[in-house]
C-alpha positions as CSV (number, residue, x, y, z in Angstrom):
1,M,94.5,191.0,72.7
2,I,93.7,187.9,74.6
3,R,90.2,187.7,72.7
4,S,92.1,188.3,69.4
5,V,94.9,185.3,69.7
6,L,92.3,183.2,71.3
7,A,90.3,184.0,68.2
8,A,93.5,183.4,65.6
9,L,94.2,180.0,67.8
10,I,90.7,178.4,67.6
11,A,90.2,179.6,63.9
12,A,94.1,178.1,63.3
13,C,92.7,174.3,65.1
14,I,89.2,174.8,62.9
15,S,91.5,175.2,60.0
16,S,93.6,171.8,60.8
17,A,90.9,169.9,61.4
18,A,89.6,170.5,58.2
19,A,92.9,169.6,56.6
20,A,93.2,166.3,58.4
21,Q,89.7,165.3,57.6
22,K,89.9,165.8,54.3
23,P,91.3,162.5,53.4
24,A,89.3,160.6,55.1
25,D,86.5,162.7,53.2
26,D,88.3,161.4,49.8
27,S,89.1,158.2,51.3
28,V,84.9,157.7,52.1
29,R,83.9,158.9,48.4
30,R,86.6,156.8,46.8
31,A,85.3,153.8,48.7
32,I,82.0,154.4,47.8
33,E,82.7,154.4,44.1
34,R,84.7,151.4,44.1
35,R,81.9,149.6,46.0
36,A,79.5,150.7,43.4
37,V,81.9,149.2,40.8
38,E,81.8,145.7,42.4
39,A,78.0,146.3,42.6
40,V,77.5,147.1,39.8
41,V,79.7,143.6,38.0
42,W,77.8,141.7,40.3
43,G,74.6,143.2,40.1
44,V,73.9,142.9,36.3
45,P,72.0,139.6,35.9
46,A,69.7,140.6,38.7
47,V,69.4,143.8,36.9
48,N,69.0,142.4,33.7
49,F,66.0,140.4,35.0
50,E,64.5,143.0,36.7
51,L,64.4,145.3,33.6
52,M,62.9,142.6,32.2
53,H,60.1,142.1,34.8
54,D,59.3,145.8,34.5
55,A,59.4,145.6,30.6
56,L,56.3,142.5,31.0
57,V,54.3,145.4,33.5
58,K,54.8,148.7,31.0
59,A,53.0,145.5,28.4
60,G,50.1,145.2,30.8
61,G,51.4,142.1,32.6
62,A,52.2,141.1,35.8
63,P,53.4,137.5,37.4
64,N,52.5,134.9,37.2
65,Q,51.6,135.6,33.4
66,V,53.2,134.8,30.0
67,V,54.8,137.6,27.7
68,Y,54.7,136.4,24.0
69,W,55.3,137.4,20.4
70,S,52.3,136.8,18.5
71,R,54.9,137.1,15.2
72,L,58.5,136.6,14.4
73,P,59.8,139.6,17.1
74,D,61.4,142.9,15.1
75,W,63.8,145.3,16.9
76,K,61.2,146.2,19.1
77,N,61.8,143.3,20.9
78,Q,65.5,145.3,23.2
79,T,65.9,142.7,25.5
80,L,70.1,141.7,24.8
81,T,70.9,139.7,22.2
82,P,67.3,137.7,21.7
83,N,66.7,135.4,18.7
84,P,64.6,136.7,15.8
85,D,63.7,133.6,14.5
86,V,61.6,131.7,16.9
87,I,58.6,132.7,18.9
88,Y,58.8,133.9,22.1
89,L,57.1,133.1,25.3
90,M,58.5,134.0,28.5
91,P,56.1,132.8,31.8
92,F,57.7,135.3,34.6
93,Y,56.6,133.4,37.9
94,D,56.7,134.7,41.6
95,T,56.7,132.3,44.4
96,R,56.0,134.5,46.8
97,Q,52.8,133.1,47.7
98,G,53.6,129.5,47.0
99,P,54.4,127.0,44.5
100,V,54.1,127.8,41.1
101,V,52.8,125.0,38.3
102,L,54.4,125.7,34.4
103,E,52.9,123.1,32.2
104,I,55.1,122.5,28.8
105,P,53.0,121.0,25.9
106,P,54.0,117.7,24.2
107,A,56.3,117.9,21.2
108,A,53.6,117.3,18.7
109,G,53.2,117.8,14.9
110,G,56.9,119.2,14.4
111,N,56.5,121.6,17.0
112,S,58.4,122.0,19.9
113,I,59.5,123.7,22.8
114,T,63.9,124.7,23.6
115,G,64.0,126.7,26.8
116,S,64.4,126.8,30.5
117,V,63.0,128.0,33.3
118,D,65.3,130.7,35.5
119,E,65.8,132.4,38.7
120,G,66.1,135.5,39.5
121,W,70.0,135.3,39.2
122,Q,69.0,133.9,35.5
123,T,71.0,130.8,36.5
124,A,68.9,127.9,34.9
125,I,67.1,125.4,37.3
126,E,66.3,123.3,34.4
127,D,65.6,123.1,31.2
128,V,62.6,121.7,29.4
129,G,61.2,120.7,25.9
130,P,62.5,117.6,24.3
131,A,66.4,119.0,25.4
132,G,65.1,119.0,28.9
133,V,63.9,117.0,31.7
134,D,60.2,116.2,30.3
135,K,62.3,115.1,26.8
136,G,59.6,116.1,24.7
137,K,56.6,114.3,26.2
138,G,55.5,117.6,28.3
139,G,54.9,117.9,31.9
140,K,54.0,119.9,34.8
141,Y,57.5,121.9,36.5
142,L,56.6,122.5,39.9
143,I,58.6,126.1,41.1
144,L,59.2,126.0,45.0
145,P,60.2,129.4,46.3
146,P,63.6,129.6,48.4
147,D,63.8,127.1,51.0
148,Y,60.3,125.6,50.7
149,K,59.7,122.7,53.0
150,G,56.5,121.4,52.0
151,T,56.2,117.8,49.3
152,V,55.8,118.2,46.3
153,P,52.8,115.7,44.6
154,N,53.2,113.0,42.6
155,G,53.0,113.9,38.8
156,Y,55.5,117.1,39.1
157,I,58.5,117.7,38.5
158,R,59.9,119.8,41.0
159,M,62.2,122.9,40.7
160,P,63.4,124.6,43.3
161,S,64.5,128.7,43.0
162,S,67.0,130.5,44.9
163,T,64.5,133.5,44.4
164,Y,61.1,133.9,44.9
165,S,60.5,135.4,41.4
166,G,62.2,134.5,37.5
167,Y,61.1,133.4,34.7
168,A,61.6,130.7,31.9
169,L,62.2,132.0,28.2
170,L,60.5,129.5,26.2
171,R,61.6,128.9,22.2
172,S,58.3,128.0,20.0
173,N,60.1,126.5,17.3
174,I,58.9,127.1,13.5
175,G,59.2,124.8,10.3
176,S,59.4,128.0,8.2
177,G,59.3,131.3,8.3
178,S,56.0,130.7,6.4
179,D,53.0,132.5,8.0
180,A,51.0,129.2,8.5
181,D,54.1,128.0,10.0
182,I,54.3,131.1,12.3
183,A,50.8,130.6,13.0
184,K,51.5,127.3,13.9
185,A,53.8,127.8,16.3
186,V,52.3,130.5,17.8
187,A,49.4,128.3,19.1
188,Y,51.3,125.6,20.0
189,G,53.2,128.2,22.3
190,R,49.4,129.5,23.9
191,K,49.2,125.5,25.0
192,V,51.6,126.9,27.4
193,K,50.0,127.6,31.1
194,I,51.1,129.0,34.5
195,Y,49.2,129.0,37.9
196,P,49.4,128.8,41.5
197,L,49.9,125.5,43.0
198,A,47.4,126.2,45.4
199,Q,44.7,126.3,42.5
200,A,45.9,123.2,40.6
201,S,42.7,121.5,40.8
202,R,40.8,124.1,39.0
203,P,44.0,125.9,37.2
204,P,43.0,129.0,36.2
205,A,42.8,130.5,32.3
206,T,46.3,131.5,31.7
207,K,47.0,135.3,30.6
208,F,49.0,135.6,27.5
209,V,50.4,139.4,27.3
210,D,51.2,140.2,23.5
211,A,54.0,142.5,23.6
212,S,54.6,142.7,20.1
213,E,53.6,146.1,18.9
214,A,56.0,147.4,22.7
215,V,59.3,148.6,22.5
216,Y,60.1,146.0,25.4
217,D,63.3,147.3,26.5
218,S,65.6,146.1,29.0
219,T,68.9,147.4,27.6
220,I,70.8,148.5,30.5
221,P,70.9,151.8,31.9
222,Y,74.9,152.2,33.3
223,D,74.0,155.4,35.5
224,Q,71.6,156.2,38.9
225,R,69.0,153.8,37.3
226,F,71.3,150.7,37.6
227,F,71.4,151.0,41.5
228,E,67.8,151.6,42.0
229,T,66.7,149.3,39.9
230,L,68.9,147.1,41.5
231,H,67.8,148.1,45.0
232,R,64.1,147.0,44.4
233,F,65.7,142.9,43.3
234,V,67.3,143.1,46.9
235,Q,64.1,144.0,48.5
236,R,62.5,141.2,47.2
237,E,64.8,138.7,47.2
238,P,66.2,136.7,49.9
239,W,70.0,137.0,50.5
240,I,72.0,133.8,49.0
241,E,74.5,132.5,51.8
242,R,77.4,133.0,48.8
243,D,76.4,136.5,48.2
244,R,76.0,137.8,52.2
245,V,79.6,139.3,51.9
246,M,77.6,141.6,49.8
247,I,75.2,142.9,52.7
248,D,77.5,145.1,53.6
249,L,79.1,146.4,51.0
250,L,75.7,147.4,49.4
251,K,74.4,149.3,52.7
252,S,78.0,151.8,52.0
253,I,76.4,152.7,48.6
254,G,72.6,153.5,50.3
255,I,71.3,149.8,49.5
256,E,69.9,147.8,52.6
257,K,66.5,146.0,53.2
258,G,63.8,147.7,54.5
259,K,65.5,151.3,54.1
260,P,64.9,153.1,51.1
261,F,67.4,154.0,48.7
262,A,68.4,158.2,48.3
263,P,71.6,158.9,48.1
264,D,72.7,162.5,48.5
265,T,73.7,164.5,46.0
266,D,77.6,163.2,45.7
267,T,76.8,160.3,46.3
268,Q,74.4,159.9,43.5
269,A,77.4,161.6,41.4
270,L,80.1,158.9,42.4
271,L,77.2,156.2,41.8
272,K,77.1,157.8,38.2
273,T,80.9,157.7,37.8
274,A,81.1,154.2,39.3
275,A,78.2,152.6,36.8
276,A,80.2,154.9,33.5
277,E,83.3,152.7,35.1
278,A,81.9,149.5,35.5
279,R,80.5,149.6,31.9
280,A,84.1,149.8,30.4
281,W,85.8,147.2,32.4
282,L,82.6,144.7,31.4
283,E,83.2,145.9,27.5
284,A,86.9,145.2,28.0
285,Q,86.5,141.9,29.4
286,Y,83.9,140.9,26.9
287,E,86.6,142.3,23.7
288,A,89.2,139.8,26.0
289,A,86.9,137.0,26.0
290,F,86.9,136.4,22.1
291,V,90.6,134.6,22.9
292,P,90.8,131.8,22.5
293,P,88.3,131.5,20.0
294,Y,86.1,128.2,19.1
295,F,87.8,126.9,15.9
296,P,91.4,127.3,15.0
297,S,92.6,131.1,14.0
298,S,89.1,131.9,13.6
299,R,87.0,135.6,15.0
300,W,83.9,133.4,16.5
301,A,83.2,132.4,20.2
302,I,81.8,131.7,23.4
303,P,82.7,135.0,25.2
304,V,81.9,133.1,28.4
305,S,84.7,131.4,30.1
306,P,84.9,127.6,31.3
307,E,84.2,128.4,35.1
308,V,80.9,130.4,34.2
309,L,79.4,128.0,32.0
310,K,80.4,125.1,34.8
311,G,79.5,127.2,37.4
312,L,76.0,128.2,35.8
313,G,75.6,124.3,35.6
314,S,75.5,123.9,39.4
315,N,74.3,127.9,40.6
316,F,77.9,128.7,41.3
317,G,77.5,125.8,44.1
318,Q,81.3,124.9,43.8
319,R,82.9,126.1,47.3
320,D,85.9,126.9,45.5
321,S,84.5,129.3,42.6
322,Y,82.4,132.1,42.0
323,P,83.3,133.8,38.7
324,V,81.0,137.1,39.6
325,S,83.2,139.0,36.8
326,G,82.5,136.5,34.3
327,R,79.0,136.4,34.8
328,G,78.8,140.0,34.9
329,V,80.6,139.8,31.1
330,M,77.9,137.2,30.2
331,Y,74.7,139.4,31.1
332,M,75.8,142.6,30.2
333,F,75.4,141.4,26.9
334,G,72.7,138.8,26.7
335,F,70.1,137.3,29.3
336,F,68.7,133.5,30.2
337,S,71.4,130.7,30.6
338,A,70.2,126.9,29.8
339,K,71.0,124.4,32.4
340,H,73.0,122.1,29.6
341,L,74.4,124.6,27.1
342,G,74.7,122.4,23.8
343,Q,72.3,120.2,24.4
344,G,69.5,122.7,22.5
345,Q,71.2,125.6,21.3
346,F,74.8,126.4,20.7
347,Y,76.0,130.1,20.2
348,L,79.1,131.4,18.4
349,L,79.5,135.2,18.9
350,S,81.8,137.6,16.8
351,I,82.8,141.1,16.5
352,K,85.6,141.8,14.1
353,D,86.5,140.5,10.7
354,K,88.0,138.0,9.2
355,A,91.1,140.8,8.9
356,G,90.4,141.5,12.5
357,Q,88.8,144.8,11.6
358,P,85.6,145.8,14.1
359,L,82.1,145.2,12.4
360,D,81.1,148.7,11.1
361,G,77.6,149.6,10.2
362,A,79.1,151.9,7.3
363,R,80.9,148.9,5.4
364,S,79.7,145.7,3.6
365,Y,80.4,142.4,4.6
366,R,79.5,138.5,3.8
367,L,79.4,135.8,6.2
368,T,79.4,132.3,3.8
369,V,77.5,129.5,5.6
370,P,78.9,125.6,4.5
371,P,76.9,123.2,3.4
372,K,75.1,120.4,5.7
373,A,75.3,123.3,8.6
374,P,75.2,120.4,12.1
375,V,71.6,121.3,13.0
376,K,68.1,119.3,13.3
377,L,66.4,122.5,13.8
378,Y,67.9,125.3,12.0
379,W,70.6,127.7,11.8
380,S,70.6,132.0,12.4
381,A,72.8,134.8,11.8
382,T,71.6,137.8,13.7
383,A,73.1,141.5,14.0
384,Y,73.4,143.5,17.3
385,D,73.6,147.1,17.9
386,R,77.1,147.0,19.3
387,D,77.0,149.6,22.1
388,T,73.6,148.0,23.3
389,H,74.0,144.2,22.7
390,A,70.0,144.3,21.6
391,L,69.0,144.7,18.1
392,I,69.6,147.5,15.7
393,R,66.6,149.9,16.0
394,D,64.0,150.9,13.3
395,Q,65.3,147.6,10.6
396,K,62.8,145.8,8.9
397,W,64.0,142.5,10.4
398,S,67.0,141.6,12.1
399,S,68.7,138.0,10.9
400,R,68.4,135.6,8.1
401,A,68.1,131.7,9.1
402,S,67.9,128.7,7.7
403,T,64.0,128.9,8.0
404,S,64.0,132.5,6.6
405,Q,61.5,132.6,3.3
406,G,63.2,133.1,0.0
407,L,66.5,132.6,1.5
408,Q,69.1,131.6,-1.9
409,K,71.5,129.2,-1.9
410,N,74.3,128.7,-3.7
411,A,74.8,125.5,-6.0
412,D,76.6,123.6,-3.4
413,G,74.5,123.6,-0.8
414,S,76.2,127.0,1.0
415,V,74.6,130.3,2.4
416,D,75.7,133.9,1.9
417,V,74.6,136.0,4.4
418,F,75.5,139.7,3.7
419,F,75.4,142.6,6.5
420,G,75.3,146.4,5.7
421,A,73.6,149.3,5.4
422,Q,72.5,148.5,1.7
423,A,71.5,144.8,0.2
424,P,73.9,143.9,-2.7
425,A,71.9,143.8,-6.2
426,G,70.0,140.8,-6.0
427,K,70.6,139.8,-2.9
428,E,68.1,141.3,-0.2
429,S,66.7,138.4,0.4
430,N,69.8,136.8,2.0
431,W,70.6,140.1,3.6
432,V,70.6,141.6,7.7
433,P,70.5,145.1,7.8
434,T,73.0,147.4,9.6
435,R,72.9,151.1,10.8
436,A,76.1,153.2,9.1
437,D,76.3,154.9,12.4
438,G,77.3,152.6,14.3
439,R,79.4,148.7,15.1
440,F,77.3,146.0,15.4
441,E,78.4,142.3,16.9
442,V,76.9,138.9,14.7
443,L,75.9,136.1,16.3
444,F,75.9,132.5,14.9
445,R,72.8,130.0,16.8
446,L,73.0,126.5,16.4
447,Y,69.3,124.5,17.3
448,G,69.4,121.2,17.9
449,P,73.4,121.4,17.2
450,E,75.3,117.8,16.1
451,Q,78.4,116.3,16.5
452,P,80.3,117.7,13.7
453,L,80.0,121.2,15.3
454,F,81.4,119.5,18.4
455,D,84.5,117.9,16.8
456,K,84.7,121.1,14.5
457,S,84.6,119.1,11.4
458,W,82.4,121.8,10.4
459,V,84.0,124.9,10.9
460,L,81.9,128.5,10.1
461,P,84.7,130.8,8.0
462,D,85.3,134.2,9.5
463,I,82.7,137.1,8.1
464,E,84.5,139.0,4.9
465,E,84.5,142.8,4.4
466,L,83.3,143.0,0.9
467,K,85.7,145.6,-1.5
């Protein structure tokens, strides 16, 4: 009798303890999920960079080498909103063994480079080329590791990086889309050099890795792979003072310096849910960023907040501003930042037509680019997959530009660019193909932008559906 009563009391106590423990377990689960969502928003630019680095290695390259495209990029370049109308060169640097030299050739014979050197968080250290520090004269940029205490030799342009690794996005501009001009731009771009400062007296030949035939994929996976990638970045790179608050937050979801990332099954499920939630939130913020538009009553916008643009110019050095959310939105749909946006290039983005409807790959549209576009170099209009923010897969080309071969002009000098799954009769040279089973977005680029763009005396009209 006594034993049965005691057993009943013990069972009741265990049941009561279990009931009391459940809310605590739920609170822990909710905390992990909340913190994982914030880790995604904070970590997007680092994960974006790490994935591009992974694609470099997959293509057969390594740090302190240059991955490039020996022809105009096609859909196989699955980076986020890449430019398919220039020759891309991307030197990746690693300064863990010491400073690294990046040599930019002087602009000559109509050839020039537009680009910037970005650290691992993808904020620009400086711009290079005619719109950069060297002003088109070329130069030796010395990329320094974090907290570098050594001296910078004479003749080098100092480039302090807050991370050990990073990359430069360089565009070798083309005079036209002709085979001859493309070959000329490729040859000029291959004059870029990257090597350790320790070997500056006898620099080794720079290795160039041609990614033209590779599917160079750095689209962001919003699942456990996101956290695995973020973990690798955290293991390699130093903590920046502004981000020290993330040390404990990441630890609570299993990302900690010097330790493996090995979440249990329950945590994996939480991380997957959190990544999907973060993606949905970022996409909602992205759509909201199109208000206000760049031109009055327009669908074109710079979907990056002024606070983010200001922060990028100082590596987010302002004491009272750190727009992590806006930064996450920006690197969700694009990669790279310029130090001085508007000097070398300018971007306008649209996700809706003139009537305010989302751009649908099954429908047909027209964009009329007015005459006398305010550019020193060229303009282009590129279609991207709305879901991945990469080039639409399996298309013969992804854009039309003022440099495109066979582009037809109207009598007044304007140009009609068409978007849709089928080309309008007789207008294939002005057509950008889309997939009938998906949404798309259009990025309009202006290289060498001029004053009429900024004072808005030249206005880009909205994309109109063809009925």
